[in-house]
N, C-alpha and C positions, 0 to 999 in steps of 0.2 A: 504493500499500500505505499503510494507517494503522498507527498505535501503538497498542496497548492499554495505557492508562495504568492505575495503580491507585496511589492516593495518599489520605493522610487528608485533604488539603486542596489547593487549587489557588490561588494567588494571582497576581494580576496586577499588576505594578509599573507604575502609571500614569504618564504623562509618558515622553518619550523618554529612551533610554538609550544611553549610549556603548557602541557594538558592539564597540570594540576592547578592552572588559574581557573577561577570561577567567574561569576558576573561581575562583582566588583573589580578585580584585577584586568579581566577584559575589556569593560567599559573604560577603564582609567588608560590601557594601552590604546584603544581607539582613539579618545581624545587628547592624550599627551603625545605619544610616539608617533600615532598615524595621522594626526591633525584633523580629525573629523567629528563630526557632531555624533555621538552615541544615541541622541533622544531623537533624530531625525526621520525613523522608520526604516532606515538602510539597514540591509542584511550584511554583517560583518562575519567573515567566514575565516577560520584558523584550522590549520593542520598540523599533527604532531611531526616528529622527525621520521618515524618509519612509514608515515603515508597510510597509517591504518586508521586514523582517528580524525573525524572532522568535527568541529563546533561551530554553530551558528548563533550569533549573539543579534539580537533586534529589542527595540523598544516597542511596545504594544500598549497604546493608550495611557496605562497607568502603571507600568512596570515592565522591568527587563524580562524577556525570555531566553532562555539557553538551550538550544537543541543540539543533541549531539548523535551522530552515527559511527559505529565501529564495525570494521570488517573483521570477519572471523577468518578470512583466507583471501589472499590478493592485496592489492594496494591500491590508493587512489591515485590517479594521475594529476598530481598537483603541479601547476605551472612553475617554471623556473624563469624567473626574469630578474633584472637588477633593480628593478623598482621594488619598494617596499608593499605597495599597495597596487592592485589594478581593478578596474571596474568591468563587471561583465554583466550579461542579462541573465534573467532568471531561467531561461531555457538553457544556458550554459552551465547554471549552477545545476540543475536538474540533471544534465548529462554527467556532469562530474560525480554528483552523487551516485549515478548508475555505473560508474567506473570507467566511461568514456573519457577520450582526449579531447579536450575542448580545442587545443591548438590545430586539430584537423579539421574543425568547422570550417564551412566557408565564410568568407568575410561578407558583411553585409555592404552591398553595392548602392549607392544614392546618385541619380541623374537628374539634371534640370531641363535637358532638352534631349530631343529625338534625333538622330543623323538621318 
């Protein structure tokens, strides 16, 4: 059973995160280190060093929610980039949680005129 996410933005915190961190520590990380507003409704996603655990932090009307998925076999294909934070769409987050590599997805093309 999958979740249906609705969020203004989805951010992946790249690099490994200490999964002992809970709501307060992750919210402080979002605000302090990543420079984002943890109360804005965006989803903030974190992965452990082994790639077997993902936590998703978000603000829901009157409190923080922390969602977690642990793989019993295999690993998540967590993006590796130099930036600390990347923005992805909800669809890419769902692919990531299914174990798919979001780097292989087609980029969105936008045109203003027809040739």
